SEMAR-817459 format. One line per field, with one value per atom (N, C-alpha, C): x, y, z; atom name; residue number from 1. Coordinates in steps of 0.02 Angstrom, whole numbers. Example, Ala and Ser with C-alpha at 12.3 -4.5 7.8 and 13.67 -1.06 7.14 Angstrom:
2
x: [660;615;660;642;684;645];
y: [-284;-225;-165;-112;-53;2];
z: [390;390;390;354;357;394];
atom: [N;CA;C;N;CA;C];
n: [1;1;1;2;2;2];
# end
This chain:
84
x: [42;0;44;32;72;69;10;4;50;57;102;174;195;264;278;227;236;246;224;230;278;325;371;407;422;458;415;350;305;296;319;308;349;315;346;308;328;291;296;257;259;312;326;373;347;283;253;254;241;243;313;364;433;449;427;438;401;340;300;334;359;392;456;496;558;541;490;471;446;400;370;418;465;513;579;584;644;704;697;750;787;851;891;913;895;915;879;909;878;823;821;770;732;678;639;604;594;563;607;672;718;710;704;692;627;575;509;511;546;551;586;637;671;624;581;533;481;455;404;430;494;522;549;544;571;538;576;552;493;495;443;385;385;333;270;214;148;113;90;56;-17;-60;-133;-162;-221;-257;-324;-338;-402;-427;-481;-508;-459;-445;-402;-328;-310;-240;-211;-146;-106;-74;-64;-28;28;89;148;170;169;182;233;285;332;332;382;380;390;416;431;392;367;339;273;233;173;177;174;177;111;82;18;32;8;20;-46;-58;-119;-116;-170;-170;-175;-202;-209;-146;-119;-62;6;5;67;107;71;102;104;163;168;135;82;45;79;95;127;160;202;235;241;233;237;278;311;343;288;293;246;269;222;239;231;273;265;206;168;108;126;104;116;59;75;24;-5;-70;-100;-149];
y: [-59;0;62;106;166;210;216;261;241;177;154;171;156;169;244;284;356;386;351;374;331;300;253;285;350;384;393;384;391;325;271;205;201;181;175;122;112;68;94;65;83;40;56;15;-57;-63;-130;-165;-128;-157;-182;-144;-164;-230;-236;-300;-357;-346;-397;-419;-371;-387;-427;-404;-442;-514;-523;-591;-632;-604;-643;-659;-614;-626;-654;-665;-691;-647;-583;-534;-515;-503;-478;-406;-378;-310;-259;-200;-149;-111;-113;-76;-121;-152;-196;-160;-94;-56;-59;-56;-60;-127;-181;-247;-247;-219;-217;-174;-117;-74;-110;-149;-188;-238;-269;-316;-278;-222;-184;-161;-140;-115;-170;-233;-288;-297;-321;-331;-380;-431;-483;-470;-412;-397;-372;-400;-379;-341;-281;-239;-235;-250;-246;-205;-180;-145;-179;-196;-225;-185;-147;-105;-53;-52;-1;-19;-76;-98;-112;-102;-126;-191;-235;-298;-302;-307;-314;-387;-423;-496;-516;-551;-582;-657;-692;-765;-789;-745;-766;-730;-670;-629;-596;-579;-537;-482;-419;-362;-325;-308;-272;-200;-152;-81;-44;-3;38;89;93;135;209;226;297;325;289;314;288;239;207;174;149;113;39;8;-64;-95;-133;-164;-229;-270;-334;-360;-410;-444;-517;-560;-632;-666;-719;-764;-809;-824;-874;-942;-985;-1053;-1100;-1151;-1201;-1244;-1258;-1299;-1372;-1415;-1487;-1518;-1562;-1598;-1654;-1664;-1720;-1704];
z: [0;0;0;-47;-53;9;41;98;154;167;220;202;141;121;117;99;96;166;217;286;327;294;327;386;381;435;497;492;549;587;559;591;655;708;774;813;876;920;991;1035;1106;1140;1203;1241;1248;1263;1267;1200;1146;1080;1063;1082;1068;1103;1165;1202;1168;1147;1114;1049;1010;947;960;1009;1026;1044;1084;1106;1047;1007;953;897;884;829;855;920;953;934;951;936;999;991;1047;1035;977;961;1004;1011;1053;1017;950;912;865;889;846;789;795;741;678;686;628;592;630;600;561;591;558;496;499;440;383;399;348;314;354;326;284;310;274;206;203;140;95;115;77;9;-39;-107;-111;-68;-71;-23;11;59;24;45;19;74;59;108;90;138;128;185;174;227;237;300;319;378;367;420;443;508;536;536;508;510;441;436;380;401;354;366;315;339;296;304;249;253;201;224;177;190;165;172;244;288;356;411;397;450;429;479;471;523;500;544;540;598;601;622;581;593;592;643;645;588;548;488;504;562;580;612;661;700;675;630;605;661;711;767;750;757;749;810;799;853;874;825;839;777;785;730;749;700;712;659;679;630;603;539;511;534;548;568;510;509;456;472;420;429;414;458;450;410;365;327;370;364;398;448];
atom: [N;CA;C;N;CA;C;N;CA;C;N;CA;C;N;CA;C;N;CA;C;N;CA;C;N;CA;C;N;CA;C;N;CA;C;N;CA;C;N;CA;C;N;CA;C;N;CA;C;N;CA;C;N;CA;C;N;CA;C;N;CA;C;N;CA;C;N;CA;C;N;CA;C;N;CA;C;N;CA;C;N;CA;C;N;CA;C;N;CA;C;N;CA;C;N;CA;C;N;CA;C;N;CA;C;N;CA;C;N;CA;C;N;CA;C;N;CA;C;N;CA;C;N;CA;C;N;CA;C;N;CA;C;N;CA;C;N;CA;C;N;CA;C;N;CA;C;N;CA;C;N;CA;C;N;CA;C;N;CA;C;N;CA;C;N;CA;C;N;CA;C;N;CA;C;N;CA;C;N;CA;C;N;CA;C;N;CA;C;N;CA;C;N;CA;C;N;CA;C;N;CA;C;N;CA;C;N;CA;C;N;CA;C;N;CA;C;N;CA;C;N;CA;C;N;CA;C;N;CA;C;N;CA;C;N;CA;C;N;CA;C;N;CA;C;N;CA;C;N;CA;C;N;CA;C;N;CA;C;N;CA;C;N;CA;C;N;CA;C;N;CA;C;N;CA;C;N;CA;C;N;CA;C;N;CA;C;N;CA;C;N;CA;C];
n: [1;1;1;2;2;2;3;3;3;4;4;4;5;5;5;6;6;6;7;7;7;8;8;8;9;9;9;10;10;10;11;11;11;12;12;12;13;13;13;14;14;14;15;15;15;16;16;16;17;17;17;18;18;18;19;19;19;20;20;20;21;21;21;22;22;22;23;23;23;24;24;24;25;25;25;26;26;26;27;27;27;28;28;28;29;29;29;30;30;30;31;31;31;32;32;32;33;33;33;34;34;34;35;35;35;36;36;36;37;37;37;38;38;38;39;39;39;40;40;40;41;41;41;42;42;42;43;43;43;44;44;44;45;45;45;46;46;46;47;47;47;48;48;48;49;49;49;50;50;50;51;51;51;52;52;52;53;53;53;54;54;54;55;55;55;56;56;56;57;57;57;58;58;58;59;59;59;60;60;60;61;61;61;62;62;62;63;63;63;64;64;64;65;65;65;66;66;66;67;67;67;68;68;68;69;69;69;70;70;70;71;71;71;72;72;72;73;73;73;74;74;74;75;75;75;76;76;76;77;77;77;78;78;78;79;79;79;80;80;80;81;81;81;82;82;82;83;83;83;84;84;84];
# end
């Protein structure tokens, strides 16, 4: 979505959001927003908007961003699905 990328400098998170992102993505870095920005700007990332949120999804991650405030709400690793 162009609107998200046009406002990339506004993307941020809260202190609680940063902790949640570190935990969910198993990060040890001090700035999880930088990791998320790298994913959002990735060549293979698909950005969609559903209701009040943007979703930035690549082959490994899904990042949820509030469309009004540009706050990263959460980020998750995709899990491999087992057949059967």
